[in-house]
PDB file with one MODEL, atoms N, CA, C and O in Angstrom:
MODEL        1
ATOM      1  N   MET A   1       0.758  -1.422   0.146  1.00  0.00           N
ATOM      2  CA  MET A   1      -0.208  -0.075   0.109  1.00  0.00           C
ATOM      3  C   MET A   1       0.789   1.026   0.076  1.00  0.00           C
ATOM      4  O   MET A   1       0.405   1.967  -0.618  1.00  0.00           O
ATOM      5  N   SER A   2       1.875   1.175   0.584  1.00  0.00           N
ATOM      6  CA  SER A   2       2.771   2.415   0.857  1.00  0.00           C
ATOM      7  C   SER A   2       3.509   2.622  -0.559  1.00  0.00           C
ATOM      8  O   SER A   2       3.851   3.712  -1.020  1.00  0.00           O
ATOM      9  N   ASP A   3       3.678   1.432  -1.124  1.00  0.00           N
ATOM     10  CA  ASP A   3       4.279   1.545  -2.574  1.00  0.00           C
ATOM     11  C   ASP A   3       3.425   2.656  -3.446  1.00  0.00           C
ATOM     12  O   ASP A   3       3.909   3.598  -4.073  1.00  0.00           O
ATOM     13  N   VAL A   4       2.216   2.351  -3.342  1.00  0.00           N
ATOM     14  CA  VAL A   4       1.212   3.047  -4.158  1.00  0.00           C
ATOM     15  C   VAL A   4       1.335   4.439  -3.891  1.00  0.00           C
ATOM     16  O   VAL A   4       1.472   5.347  -4.711  1.00  0.00           O
ATOM     17  N   ILE A   5       1.263   4.510  -2.527  1.00  0.00           N
ATOM     18  CA  ILE A   5       1.149   5.971  -2.112  1.00  0.00           C
ATOM     19  C   ILE A   5       2.303   6.916  -2.366  1.00  0.00           C
ATOM     20  O   ILE A   5       2.173   8.085  -2.728  1.00  0.00           O
ATOM     21  N   THR A   6       3.588   6.212  -2.110  1.00  0.00           N
ATOM     22  CA  THR A   6       4.960   7.008  -2.687  1.00  0.00           C
ATOM     23  C   THR A   6       4.752   7.024  -4.274  1.00  0.00           C
ATOM     24  O   THR A   6       5.005   8.109  -4.800  1.00  0.00           O
ATOM     25  N   TRP A   7       4.397   6.154  -4.988  1.00  0.00           N
ATOM     26  CA  TRP A   7       4.310   6.532  -6.303  1.00  0.00           C
ATOM     27  C   TRP A   7       3.486   7.750  -6.595  1.00  0.00           C
ATOM     28  O   TRP A   7       3.939   8.776  -7.101  1.00  0.00           O
ATOM     29  N   TRP A   8       2.009   7.521  -6.170  1.00  0.00           N
ATOM     30  CA  TRP A   8       1.161   8.846  -6.241  1.00  0.00           C
ATOM     31  C   TRP A   8       1.590  10.083  -5.799  1.00  0.00           C
ATOM     32  O   TRP A   8       1.201  11.121  -6.335  1.00  0.00           O
ATOM     33  N   SER A   9       2.441  10.059  -4.767  1.00  0.00           N
ATOM     34  CA  SER A   9       2.804  11.415  -4.336  1.00  0.00           C
ATOM     35  C   SER A   9       4.093  11.810  -5.545  1.00  0.00           C
ATOM     36  O   SER A   9       4.175  12.933  -6.044  1.00  0.00           O
ATOM     37  N   ARG A  10       4.833  10.923  -5.810  1.00  0.00           N
ATOM     38  CA  ARG A  10       5.892  11.324  -6.571  1.00  0.00           C
ATOM     39  C   ARG A  10       5.199  11.881  -8.211  1.00  0.00           C
ATOM     40  O   ARG A  10       5.739  12.731  -8.919  1.00  0.00           O
ATOM     41  N   SER A  11       4.093  11.260  -8.493  1.00  0.00           N
ATOM     42  CA  SER A  11       3.794  11.829  -9.702  1.00  0.00           C
ATOM     43  C   SER A  11       2.838  12.680  -9.604  1.00  0.00           C
ATOM     44  O   SER A  11       2.466  13.070 -10.711  1.00  0.00           O
ATOM     45  N   SER A  12       2.030  13.338  -8.327  1.00  0.00           N
ATOM     46  CA  SER A  12       1.500  14.264  -8.247  1.00  0.00           C
ATOM     47  C   SER A  12       2.137  15.265  -8.046  1.00  0.00           C
ATOM     48  O   SER A  12       1.754  16.334  -8.523  1.00  0.00           O
ATOM     49  N   SER A  13       3.214  15.181  -7.328  1.00  0.00           N
ATOM     50  CA  SER A  13       4.337  16.471  -7.105  1.00  0.00           C
ATOM     51  C   SER A  13       4.911  16.986  -8.399  1.00  0.00           C
ATOM     52  O   SER A  13       5.025  18.205  -8.530  1.00  0.00           O
ATOM     53  N   THR A  14       5.314  16.109  -9.450  1.00  0.00           N
ATOM     54  CA  THR A  14       5.751  16.313 -10.951  1.00  0.00           C
ATOM     55  C   THR A  14       4.467  16.879 -11.799  1.00  0.00           C
ATOM     56  O   THR A  14       4.818  17.419 -12.848  1.00  0.00           O
ATOM     57  N   GLU A  15       3.387  16.871 -11.621  1.00  0.00           N
ATOM     58  CA  GLU A  15       2.338  17.328 -12.587  1.00  0.00           C
ATOM     59  C   GLU A  15       2.248  18.817 -12.434  1.00  0.00           C
ATOM     60  O   GLU A  15       1.837  19.424 -13.423  1.00  0.00           O
ATOM     61  N   GLY A  16       2.576  19.548 -11.310  1.00  0.00           N
ATOM     62  CA  GLY A  16       2.107  20.846 -11.633  1.00  0.00           C
ATOM     63  C   GLY A  16       1.010  21.622 -11.576  1.00  0.00           C
ATOM     64  O   GLY A  16       0.966  22.850 -11.644  1.00  0.00           O
ATOM     65  N   ASP A  17      -0.185  20.589 -11.402  1.00  0.00           N
ATOM     66  CA  ASP A  17      -1.353  21.215 -11.562  1.00  0.00           C
ATOM     67  C   ASP A  17      -2.191  22.114 -10.819  1.00  0.00           C
ATOM     68  O   ASP A  17      -3.396  22.331 -10.946  1.00  0.00           O
ATOM     69  N   GLY A  18      -1.116  22.736  -9.800  1.00  0.00           N
ATOM     70  CA  GLY A  18      -1.590  24.215  -9.050  1.00  0.00           C
ATOM     71  C   GLY A  18      -2.507  23.277  -7.477  1.00  0.00           C
ATOM     72  O   GLY A  18      -3.174  23.959  -6.698  1.00  0.00           O
ATOM     73  N   HIS A  19      -2.433  22.471  -7.369  1.00  0.00           N
ATOM     74  CA  HIS A  19      -2.962  22.181  -6.200  1.00  0.00           C
ATOM     75  C   HIS A  19      -1.962  21.871  -4.963  1.00  0.00           C
ATOM     76  O   HIS A  19      -0.790  21.540  -5.142  1.00  0.00           O
ATOM     77  N   ALA A  20      -2.446  21.989  -3.930  1.00  0.00           N
ATOM     78  CA  ALA A  20      -1.788  21.968  -2.709  1.00  0.00           C
ATOM     79  C   ALA A  20      -1.325  20.399  -2.661  1.00  0.00           C
ATOM     80  O   ALA A  20      -2.105  19.561  -3.113  1.00  0.00           O
ATOM     81  N   ASN A  21       0.017  19.965  -2.085  1.00  0.00           N
ATOM     82  CA  ASN A  21      -0.019  18.804  -1.663  1.00  0.00           C
ATOM     83  C   ASN A  21       0.821  18.554  -0.614  1.00  0.00           C
ATOM     84  O   ASN A  21       1.470  19.537  -0.257  1.00  0.00           O
ATOM     85  N   GLU A  22       1.023  17.457   0.037  1.00  0.00           N
ATOM     86  CA  GLU A  22       1.552  17.296   1.549  1.00  0.00           C
ATOM     87  C   GLU A  22       3.091  17.578   1.548  1.00  0.00           C
ATOM     88  O   GLU A  22       3.772  17.768   2.556  1.00  0.00           O
ATOM     89  N   SER A  23       3.524  17.576   0.265  1.00  0.00           N
ATOM     90  CA  SER A  23       5.202  17.613   0.654  1.00  0.00           C
ATOM     91  C   SER A  23       5.436  19.336   0.470  1.00  0.00           C
ATOM     92  O   SER A  23       6.387  19.800   1.099  1.00  0.00           O
ATOM     93  N   GLY A  24       4.819  20.046  -0.150  1.00  0.00           N
ATOM     94  CA  GLY A  24       5.071  21.524  -0.221  1.00  0.00           C
ATOM     95  C   GLY A  24       4.629  22.152   0.766  1.00  0.00           C
ATOM     96  O   GLY A  24       3.858  21.510   1.479  1.00  0.00           O
ATOM     97  N   PRO A  25       4.900  23.435   1.129  1.00  0.00           N
ATOM     98  CA  PRO A  25       4.409  24.546   2.356  1.00  0.00           C
ATOM     99  C   PRO A  25       3.132  24.422   2.421  1.00  0.00           C
ATOM    100  O   PRO A  25       2.594  24.260   3.517  1.00  0.00           O
ATOM    101  N   ALA A  26       2.415  24.473   1.275  1.00  0.00           N
ATOM    102  CA  ALA A  26       0.898  24.711   1.507  1.00  0.00           C
ATOM    103  C   ALA A  26       0.579  23.417   1.876  1.00  0.00           C
ATOM    104  O   ALA A  26      -0.219  23.547   2.804  1.00  0.00           O
ATOM    105  N   GLY A  27       0.713  22.533   1.716  1.00  0.00           N
ATOM    106  CA  GLY A  27       0.155  20.935   2.174  1.00  0.00           C
ATOM    107  C   GLY A  27       0.378  20.994   3.788  1.00  0.00           C
ATOM    108  O   GLY A  27      -0.475  20.665   4.612  1.00  0.00           O
ATOM    109  N   ALA A  28       1.507  21.411   4.041  1.00  0.00           N
ATOM    110  CA  ALA A  28       1.877  21.344   5.852  1.00  0.00           C
ATOM    111  C   ALA A  28       1.039  22.512   6.354  1.00  0.00           C
ATOM    112  O   ALA A  28       0.450  22.409   7.430  1.00  0.00           O
ATOM    113  N   ALA A  29       0.958  23.653   5.596  1.00  0.00           N
ATOM    114  CA  ALA A  29      -0.044  24.607   6.423  1.00  0.00           C
ATOM    115  C   ALA A  29      -1.529  24.287   6.292  1.00  0.00           C
ATOM    116  O   ALA A  29      -2.389  24.690   7.076  1.00  0.00           O
ATOM    117  N   SER A  30      -1.726  23.584   5.307  1.00  0.00           N
ATOM    118  CA  SER A  30      -3.371  23.103   5.471  1.00  0.00           C
ATOM    119  C   SER A  30      -3.715  22.446   6.781  1.00  0.00           C
ATOM    120  O   SER A  30      -4.739  22.799   7.367  1.00  0.00           O
ATOM    121  N   PHE A  31      -2.882  21.457   7.311  1.00  0.00           N
ATOM    122  CA  PHE A  31      -3.071  20.829   8.208  1.00  0.00           C
ATOM    123  C   PHE A  31      -3.350  21.703   9.430  1.00  0.00           C
ATOM    124  O   PHE A  31      -4.303  21.470  10.174  1.00  0.00           O
ATOM    125  N   ALA A  32      -2.337  22.907   9.659  1.00  0.00           N
ATOM    126  CA  ALA A  32      -2.292  23.462  10.764  1.00  0.00           C
ATOM    127  C   ALA A  32      -3.709  24.520  10.600  1.00  0.00           C
ATOM    128  O   ALA A  32      -4.026  25.236  11.549  1.00  0.00           O
ATOM    129  N   LEU A  33      -4.282  24.527   9.666  1.00  0.00           N
ATOM    130  CA  LEU A  33      -5.247  25.792   9.521  1.00  0.00           C
ATOM    131  C   LEU A  33      -6.801  24.855   9.676  1.00  0.00           C
ATOM    132  O   LEU A  33      -7.851  25.469   9.487  1.00  0.00           O
ATOM    133  N   LEU A  34      -6.841  23.271  10.046  1.00  0.00           N
ATOM    134  CA  LEU A  34      -7.978  22.760  10.158  1.00  0.00           C
ATOM    135  C   LEU A  34      -8.465  23.080  11.568  1.00  0.00           C
ATOM    136  O   LEU A  34      -7.692  23.159  12.522  1.00  0.00           O
ATOM    137  N   THR A  35      -9.680  23.247  11.647  1.00  0.00           N
ATOM    138  CA  THR A  35     -10.224  23.185  13.088  1.00  0.00           C
ATOM    139  C   THR A  35     -10.333  21.826  13.565  1.00  0.00           C
ATOM    140  O   THR A  35     -10.332  20.884  12.772  1.00  0.00           O
ATOM    141  N   PRO A  36     -10.433  21.656  14.905  1.00  0.00           N
ATOM    142  CA  PRO A  36     -10.728  20.425  15.482  1.00  0.00           C
ATOM    143  C   PRO A  36     -11.792  19.352  14.705  1.00  0.00           C
ATOM    144  O   PRO A  36     -11.620  18.168  14.416  1.00  0.00           O
ATOM    145  N   ARG A  37     -12.979  20.259  14.478  1.00  0.00           N
ATOM    146  CA  ARG A  37     -14.246  19.450  13.781  1.00  0.00           C
ATOM    147  C   ARG A  37     -13.809  19.275  12.629  1.00  0.00           C
ATOM    148  O   ARG A  37     -14.117  18.133  12.287  1.00  0.00           O
ATOM    149  N   GLU A  38     -13.170  19.870  11.724  1.00  0.00           N
ATOM    150  CA  GLU A  38     -12.495  19.370  10.197  1.00  0.00           C
ATOM    151  C   GLU A  38     -11.459  18.319  10.227  1.00  0.00           C
ATOM    152  O   GLU A  38     -11.280  17.552   9.281  1.00  0.00           O
ATOM    153  N   ARG A  39     -10.742  18.290  11.380  1.00  0.00           N
ATOM    154  CA  ARG A  39      -9.794  17.231  11.764  1.00  0.00           C
ATOM    155  C   ARG A  39     -10.341  15.797  11.598  1.00  0.00           C
ATOM    156  O   ARG A  39      -9.954  14.856  10.906  1.00  0.00           O
ATOM    157  N   GLU A  40     -11.561  15.968  12.619  1.00  0.00           N
ATOM    158  CA  GLU A  40     -12.585  15.167  12.829  1.00  0.00           C
ATOM    159  C   GLU A  40     -13.078  14.374  11.646  1.00  0.00           C
ATOM    160  O   GLU A  40     -13.016  13.154  11.494  1.00  0.00           O
ATOM    161  N   VAL A  41     -13.704  15.513  10.633  1.00  0.00           N
ATOM    162  CA  VAL A  41     -14.485  14.957   9.489  1.00  0.00           C
ATOM    163  C   VAL A  41     -13.251  14.397   8.464  1.00  0.00           C
ATOM    164  O   VAL A  41     -13.461  13.466   7.686  1.00  0.00           O
ATOM    165  N   LEU A  42     -12.253  14.917   8.538  1.00  0.00           N
ATOM    166  CA  LEU A  42     -11.266  14.208   7.806  1.00  0.00           C
ATOM    167  C   LEU A  42     -10.870  12.765   8.216  1.00  0.00           C
ATOM    168  O   LEU A  42     -10.513  11.901   7.415  1.00  0.00           O
ATOM    169  N   SER A  43     -10.975  12.604   9.571  1.00  0.00           N
ATOM    170  CA  SER A  43     -10.443  11.257  10.077  1.00  0.00           C
ATOM    171  C   SER A  43     -11.744  10.146   9.375  1.00  0.00           C
ATOM    172  O   SER A  43     -11.515   9.072   8.817  1.00  0.00           O
ATOM    173  N   HIS A  44     -12.907  10.681   9.567  1.00  0.00           N
ATOM    174  CA  HIS A  44     -14.076   9.756   9.161  1.00  0.00           C
ATOM    175  C   HIS A  44     -13.844   9.505   7.726  1.00  0.00           C
ATOM    176  O   HIS A  44     -13.954   8.369   7.263  1.00  0.00           O
ATOM    177  N   ILE A  45     -13.466  10.724   6.868  1.00  0.00           N
ATOM    178  CA  ILE A  45     -13.472  10.306   5.250  1.00  0.00           C
ATOM    179  C   ILE A  45     -12.241   9.242   5.165  1.00  0.00           C
ATOM    180  O   ILE A  45     -12.315   8.283   4.396  1.00  0.00           O
ATOM    181  N   SER A  46     -11.284   9.426   5.867  1.00  0.00           N
ATOM    182  CA  SER A  46      -9.969   8.646   5.727  1.00  0.00           C
ATOM    183  C   SER A  46     -10.222   7.078   6.155  1.00  0.00           C
ATOM    184  O   SER A  46      -9.540   6.120   5.791  1.00  0.00           O
ATOM    185  N   GLN A  47     -11.375   7.053   7.019  1.00  0.00           N
ATOM    186  CA  GLN A  47     -11.916   5.765   7.217  1.00  0.00           C
ATOM    187  C   GLN A  47     -12.741   5.233   6.452  1.00  0.00           C
ATOM    188  O   GLN A  47     -13.104   4.079   6.677  1.00  0.00           O
ATOM    189  N   GLY A  48     -13.206   5.912   5.423  1.00  0.00           N
ATOM    190  CA  GLY A  48     -14.213   5.484   4.173  1.00  0.00           C
ATOM    191  C   GLY A  48     -15.426   5.666   4.625  1.00  0.00           C
ATOM    192  O   GLY A  48     -16.385   5.047   4.165  1.00  0.00           O
ATOM    193  N   CYS A  49     -15.509   6.425   5.455  1.00  0.00           N
ATOM    194  CA  CYS A  49     -17.232   6.881   5.629  1.00  0.00           C
ATOM    195  C   CYS A  49     -17.710   7.679   4.412  1.00  0.00           C
ATOM    196  O   CYS A  49     -17.087   8.551   3.806  1.00  0.00           O
ATOM    197  N   SER A  50     -19.083   7.151   4.149  1.00  0.00           N
ATOM    198  CA  SER A  50     -19.692   8.330   3.449  1.00  0.00           C
ATOM    199  C   SER A  50     -20.239   9.338   4.333  1.00  0.00           C
ATOM    200  O   SER A  50     -20.297   9.267   5.561  1.00  0.00           O
ATOM    201  N   ASN A  51     -20.765  10.599   3.344  1.00  0.00           N
ATOM    202  CA  ASN A  51     -21.051  11.764   4.208  1.00  0.00           C
ATOM    203  C   ASN A  51     -22.304  11.409   5.330  1.00  0.00           C
ATOM    204  O   ASN A  51     -22.499  12.032   6.373  1.00  0.00           O
ATOM    205  N   LYS A  52     -22.904  10.527   4.954  1.00  0.00           N
ATOM    206  CA  LYS A  52     -24.100   9.958   5.840  1.00  0.00           C
ATOM    207  C   LYS A  52     -23.684   9.262   7.054  1.00  0.00           C
ATOM    208  O   LYS A  52     -24.237   9.396   8.146  1.00  0.00           O
ATOM    209  N   GLN A  53     -22.622   8.468   6.795  1.00  0.00           N
ATOM    210  CA  GLN A  53     -22.146   7.514   7.621  1.00  0.00           C
ATOM    211  C   GLN A  53     -21.256   8.573   8.629  1.00  0.00           C
ATOM    212  O   GLN A  53     -21.509   8.542   9.833  1.00  0.00           O
ATOM    213  N   GLY A  54     -20.367   9.369   8.193  1.00  0.00           N
ATOM    214  CA  GLY A  54     -19.824  10.509   9.224  1.00  0.00           C
ATOM    215  C   GLY A  54     -20.483  11.289   9.544  1.00  0.00           C
ATOM    216  O   GLY A  54     -19.850  12.067  10.257  1.00  0.00           O
ATOM    217  N   ALA A  55     -21.778  11.661   9.398  1.00  0.00           N
ATOM    218  CA  ALA A  55     -22.459  12.430   9.797  1.00  0.00           C
ATOM    219  C   ALA A  55     -23.243  11.729  11.195  1.00  0.00           C
ATOM    220  O   ALA A  55     -23.356  12.345  12.255  1.00  0.00           O
ATOM    221  N   ILE A  56     -23.686  10.515  11.003  1.00  0.00           N
ATOM    222  CA  ILE A  56     -24.177   9.801  11.789  1.00  0.00           C
ATOM    223  C   ILE A  56     -23.120   9.568  13.305  1.00  0.00           C
ATOM    224  O   ILE A  56     -23.554   9.861  14.419  1.00  0.00           O
ATOM    225  N   ARG A  57     -22.010   9.123  13.130  1.00  0.00           N
ATOM    226  CA  ARG A  57     -21.064   9.018  14.077  1.00  0.00           C
ATOM    227  C   ARG A  57     -20.549  10.329  14.701  1.00  0.00           C
ATOM    228  O   ARG A  57     -20.172  10.274  15.871  1.00  0.00           O
ATOM    229  N   MET A  58     -20.503  11.351  14.129  1.00  0.00           N
ATOM    230  CA  MET A  58     -20.377  12.761  14.647  1.00  0.00           C
ATOM    231  C   MET A  58     -21.617  13.441  15.331  1.00  0.00           C
ATOM    232  O   MET A  58     -21.577  14.422  16.074  1.00  0.00           O
ATOM    233  N   GLN A  59     -22.631  12.795  14.973  1.00  0.00           N
ATOM    234  CA  GLN A  59     -24.211  13.339  15.487  1.00  0.00           C
ATOM    235  C   GLN A  59     -24.515  14.464  15.085  1.00  0.00           C
ATOM    236  O   GLN A  59     -24.947  15.278  15.901  1.00  0.00           O
ATOM    237  N   ILE A  60     -24.374  14.803  13.754  1.00  0.00           N
ATOM    238  CA  ILE A  60     -24.549  16.219  13.321  1.00  0.00           C
ATOM    239  C   ILE A  60     -25.555  15.647  11.846  1.00  0.00           C
ATOM    240  O   ILE A  60     -25.878  14.470  11.682  1.00  0.00           O
ATOM    241  N   GLY A  61     -25.890  16.701  10.970  1.00  0.00           N
ATOM    242  CA  GLY A  61     -26.674  16.411   9.873  1.00  0.00           C
ATOM    243  C   GLY A  61     -25.666  16.414   8.771  1.00  0.00           C
ATOM    244  O   GLY A  61     -24.648  17.103   8.711  1.00  0.00           O
ATOM    245  N   PRO A  62     -26.200  15.350   7.722  1.00  0.00           N
ATOM    246  CA  PRO A  62     -25.453  14.874   6.556  1.00  0.00           C
ATOM    247  C   PRO A  62     -24.996  16.336   6.154  1.00  0.00           C
ATOM    248  O   PRO A  62     -23.785  16.554   6.123  1.00  0.00           O
ATOM    249  N   ARG A  63     -25.872  17.339   5.847  1.00  0.00           N
ATOM    250  CA  ARG A  63     -25.510  18.764   5.048  1.00  0.00           C
ATOM    251  C   ARG A  63     -24.147  19.316   5.754  1.00  0.00           C
ATOM    252  O   ARG A  63     -23.148  19.737   5.171  1.00  0.00           O
ATOM    253  N   THR A  64     -24.365  19.204   7.178  1.00  0.00           N
ATOM    254  CA  THR A  64     -23.397  20.024   7.936  1.00  0.00           C
ATOM    255  C   THR A  64     -22.074  19.247   7.684  1.00  0.00           C
ATOM    256  O   THR A  64     -21.190  20.002   7.277  1.00  0.00           O
ATOM    257  N   PHE A  65     -21.722  18.052   7.801  1.00  0.00           N
ATOM    258  CA  PHE A  65     -20.897  17.224   7.222  1.00  0.00           C
ATOM    259  C   PHE A  65     -20.180  17.303   5.932  1.00  0.00           C
ATOM    260  O   PHE A  65     -18.998  17.099   5.654  1.00  0.00           O
ATOM    261  N   GLU A  66     -21.199  17.652   5.214  1.00  0.00           N
ATOM    262  CA  GLU A  66     -20.676  18.098   3.787  1.00  0.00           C
ATOM    263  C   GLU A  66     -19.858  19.527   3.619  1.00  0.00           C
ATOM    264  O   GLU A  66     -18.882  19.788   2.915  1.00  0.00           O
ATOM    265  N   SER A  67     -20.521  20.246   4.409  1.00  0.00           N
ATOM    266  CA  SER A  67     -19.979  21.723   4.531  1.00  0.00           C
ATOM    267  C   SER A  67     -18.662  21.661   5.224  1.00  0.00           C
ATOM    268  O   SER A  67     -17.711  22.328   4.814  1.00  0.00           O
ATOM    269  N   HIS A  68     -18.567  20.779   6.398  1.00  0.00           N
ATOM    270  CA  HIS A  68     -17.041  20.692   6.847  1.00  0.00           C
ATOM    271  C   HIS A  68     -16.232  19.826   5.582  1.00  0.00           C
ATOM    272  O   HIS A  68     -15.057  20.169   5.452  1.00  0.00           O
ATOM    273  N   ARG A  69     -16.625  18.944   4.808  1.00  0.00           N
ATOM    274  CA  ARG A  69     -15.655  18.367   4.049  1.00  0.00           C
ATOM    275  C   ARG A  69     -15.618  19.379   2.935  1.00  0.00           C
ATOM    276  O   ARG A  69     -14.584  19.396   2.267  1.00  0.00           O
ATOM    277  N   ALA A  70     -16.379  20.050   2.689  1.00  0.00           N
ATOM    278  CA  ALA A  70     -16.089  21.113   1.577  1.00  0.00           C
ATOM    279  C   ALA A  70     -15.088  21.777   1.927  1.00  0.00           C
ATOM    280  O   ALA A  70     -14.131  21.811   1.153  1.00  0.00           O
ATOM    281  N   ARG A  71     -15.026  22.502   3.213  1.00  0.00           N
ATOM    282  CA  ARG A  71     -14.053  23.394   3.457  1.00  0.00           C
ATOM    283  C   ARG A  71     -12.474  22.697   3.707  1.00  0.00           C
ATOM    284  O   ARG A  71     -11.486  23.283   3.265  1.00  0.00           O
ATOM    285  N   VAL A  72     -12.351  21.413   4.447  1.00  0.00           N
ATOM    286  CA  VAL A  72     -11.308  20.758   4.190  1.00  0.00           C
ATOM    287  C   VAL A  72     -10.547  20.652   2.596  1.00  0.00           C
ATOM    288  O   VAL A  72      -9.408  20.857   2.174  1.00  0.00           O
ATOM    289  N   MET A  73     -12.007  20.162   1.923  1.00  0.00           N
ATOM    290  CA  MET A  73     -10.964  20.379   0.525  1.00  0.00           C
ATOM    291  C   MET A  73     -10.779  21.628  -0.047  1.00  0.00           C
ATOM    292  O   MET A  73      -9.892  21.682  -0.898  1.00  0.00           O
ATOM    293  N   ARG A  74     -11.281  22.466   0.158  1.00  0.00           N
ATOM    294  CA  ARG A  74     -10.967  23.760  -0.551  1.00  0.00           C
ATOM    295  C   ARG A  74      -9.771  24.055   0.547  1.00  0.00           C
ATOM    296  O   ARG A  74      -9.024  24.853  -0.020  1.00  0.00           O
ATOM    297  N   LYS A  75      -9.321  23.810   1.686  1.00  0.00           N
ATOM    298  CA  LYS A  75      -8.092  24.222   2.468  1.00  0.00           C
ATOM    299  C   LYS A  75      -6.861  23.239   1.822  1.00  0.00           C
ATOM    300  O   LYS A  75      -5.717  23.682   1.725  1.00  0.00           O
ATOM    301  N   PHE A  76      -7.135  22.160   1.484  1.00  0.00           N
ATOM    302  CA  PHE A  76      -6.118  21.295   1.085  1.00  0.00           C
ATOM    303  C   PHE A  76      -5.875  21.483  -0.629  1.00  0.00           C
ATOM    304  O   PHE A  76      -4.947  20.949  -1.237  1.00  0.00           O
ATOM    305  N   GLY A  77      -6.771  22.234  -1.159  1.00  0.00           N
ATOM    306  CA  GLY A  77      -6.889  22.190  -2.669  1.00  0.00           C
ATOM    307  C   GLY A  77      -7.156  20.663  -3.223  1.00  0.00           C
ATOM    308  O   GLY A  77      -6.574  20.320  -4.252  1.00  0.00           O
ATOM    309  N   ALA A  78      -7.936  19.848  -2.621  1.00  0.00           N
ATOM    310  CA  ALA A  78      -8.179  18.668  -3.111  1.00  0.00           C
ATOM    311  C   ALA A  78      -9.291  18.599  -4.153  1.00  0.00           C
ATOM    312  O   ALA A  78     -10.244  19.373  -4.066  1.00  0.00           O
ATOM    313  N   LYS A  79      -9.211  17.770  -5.062  1.00  0.00           N
ATOM    314  CA  LYS A  79     -10.175  17.751  -6.111  1.00  0.00           C
ATOM    315  C   LYS A  79     -11.291  16.543  -5.675  1.00  0.00           C
ATOM    316  O   LYS A  79     -12.351  16.462  -6.296  1.00  0.00           O
ATOM    317  N   ASN A  80     -11.042  15.813  -4.802  1.00  0.00           N
ATOM    318  CA  ASN A  80     -11.965  14.511  -4.422  1.00  0.00           C
ATOM    319  C   ASN A  80     -11.468  13.944  -3.124  1.00  0.00           C
ATOM    320  O   ASN A  80     -10.339  14.160  -2.685  1.00  0.00           O
ATOM    321  N   ALA A  81     -12.238  13.321  -2.629  1.00  0.00           N
ATOM    322  CA  ALA A  81     -12.093  12.614  -1.328  1.00  0.00           C
ATOM    323  C   ALA A  81     -10.650  11.557  -1.515  1.00  0.00           C
ATOM    324  O   ALA A  81      -9.857  11.478  -0.577  1.00  0.00           O
ATOM    325  N   ALA A  82     -10.441  10.857  -2.672  1.00  0.00           N
ATOM    326  CA  ALA A  82      -9.209  10.541  -2.726  1.00  0.00           C
ATOM    327  C   ALA A  82      -7.841  10.975  -2.475  1.00  0.00           C
ATOM    328  O   ALA A  82      -6.907  10.321  -2.010  1.00  0.00           O
ATOM    329  N   ASP A  83      -7.884  12.337  -2.909  1.00  0.00           N
ATOM    330  CA  ASP A  83      -6.872  13.229  -2.584  1.00  0.00           C
ATOM    331  C   ASP A  83      -6.810  13.500  -1.125  1.00  0.00           C
ATOM    332  O   ASP A  83      -5.716  13.610  -0.572  1.00  0.00           O
ATOM    333  N   LEU A  84      -8.094  13.629  -0.377  1.00  0.00           N
ATOM    334  CA  LEU A  84      -7.987  14.081   0.978  1.00  0.00           C
ATOM    335  C   LEU A  84      -7.165  12.804   1.684  1.00  0.00           C
ATOM    336  O   LEU A  84      -6.190  12.866   2.432  1.00  0.00           O
ATOM    337  N   VAL A  85      -7.857  11.670   1.217  1.00  0.00           N
ATOM    338  CA  VAL A  85      -7.428  10.468   1.944  1.00  0.00           C
ATOM    339  C   VAL A  85      -5.746  10.201   1.575  1.00  0.00           C
ATOM    340  O   VAL A  85      -4.891   9.777   2.352  1.00  0.00           O
ATOM    341  N   ARG A  86      -5.617  10.496   0.494  1.00  0.00           N
ATOM    342  CA  ARG A  86      -4.025  10.240   0.104  1.00  0.00           C
ATOM    343  C   ARG A  86      -3.238  11.459   1.106  1.00  0.00           C
ATOM    344  O   ARG A  86      -2.198  10.988   1.567  1.00  0.00           O
ATOM    345  N   MET A  87      -3.434  12.609   1.459  1.00  0.00           N
ATOM    346  CA  MET A  87      -2.859  13.325   2.285  1.00  0.00           C
ATOM    347  C   MET A  87      -3.026  13.047   3.783  1.00  0.00           C
ATOM    348  O   MET A  87      -2.149  13.285   4.613  1.00  0.00           O
ATOM    349  N   ALA A  88      -4.197  12.538   4.050  1.00  0.00           N
ATOM    350  CA  ALA A  88      -4.149  12.247   5.524  1.00  0.00           C
ATOM    351  C   ALA A  88      -3.182  11.015   5.791  1.00  0.00           C
ATOM    352  O   ALA A  88      -2.546  10.950   6.843  1.00  0.00           O
ATOM    353  N   LEU A  89      -3.094  10.081   4.849  1.00  0.00           N
ATOM    354  CA  LEU A  89      -2.307   8.991   5.028  1.00  0.00           C
ATOM    355  C   LEU A  89      -0.775   9.055   5.109  1.00  0.00           C
ATOM    356  O   LEU A  89       0.067   8.328   5.637  1.00  0.00           O
ATOM    357  N   LEU A  90      -0.714  10.311   4.318  1.00  0.00           N
ATOM    358  CA  LEU A  90       0.700  10.392   4.349  1.00  0.00           C
ATOM    359  C   LEU A  90       1.103  11.449   5.486  1.00  0.00           C
ATOM    360  O   LEU A  90       2.263  11.834   5.636  1.00  0.00           O
ATOM    361  N   LYS A  91       0.229  11.796   6.122  1.00  0.00           N
ATOM    362  CA  LYS A  91       0.335  13.348   7.313  1.00  0.00           C
ATOM    363  C   LYS A  91       0.269  12.166   8.434  1.00  0.00           C
ATOM    364  O   LYS A  91      -0.661  11.366   8.337  1.00  0.00           O
ATOM    365  N   PRO A  92       1.213  12.015   9.493  1.00  0.00           N
ATOM    366  CA  PRO A  92       1.148  10.818  10.535  1.00  0.00           C
ATOM    367  C   PRO A  92       0.220  11.572  11.961  1.00  0.00           C
ATOM    368  O   PRO A  92      -0.086  10.945  12.975  1.00  0.00           O
ATOM    369  N   ASN A  93      -0.044  12.786  11.745  1.00  0.00           N
ATOM    370  CA  ASN A  93      -0.582  13.340  13.138  1.00  0.00           C
ATOM    371  C   ASN A  93      -2.072  13.415  12.913  1.00  0.00           C
ATOM    372  O   ASN A  93      -2.774  13.687  13.888  1.00  0.00           O
ATOM    373  N   VAL A  94      -2.659  13.196  11.689  1.00  0.00           N
ATOM    374  CA  VAL A  94      -3.983  12.941  11.532  1.00  0.00           C
ATOM    375  C   VAL A  94      -4.945  11.910  12.178  1.00  0.00           C
ATOM    376  O   VAL A  94      -4.838  10.794  11.670  1.00  0.00           O
ATOM    377  N   ASP A  95      -5.543  11.976  12.829  1.00  0.00           N
ATOM    378  CA  ASP A  95      -6.328  10.756  13.743  1.00  0.00           C
ATOM    379  C   ASP A  95      -7.164  10.506  13.014  1.00  0.00           C
ATOM    380  O   ASP A  95      -7.991   9.639  13.298  1.00  0.00           O
TER     381      ASP A  95
ENDMDL
END
C-alpha cells in the first residue's frame, strides 16, 4: 500500500497542477489551518465513511458534514475524497 502512495505522491508532485500537496509548504500549512471539527471530518473520510455515515458518527446533519468536508477540500486544494485520503495517510498526525 505504501508503494502506491509513494508512487502517487511522486507523480502528483511532478504534474504541477496548481493544487496543494502534502510535500509542499501549502500542504503542511493546510493541516495547521484545520479546525478540530474539520480534523474529525477528515478522520472519518480517511476511514472510508460516506457523508451520511460520518454525520451519524459525529451526531450532526449530513449537510453539515458535507460543509465541513467542502472546507477541508478547499483548504487542501483537493479535487476529491481520494486526494484527501492520500494526504491524510501521508501526514502522521491526523487521527
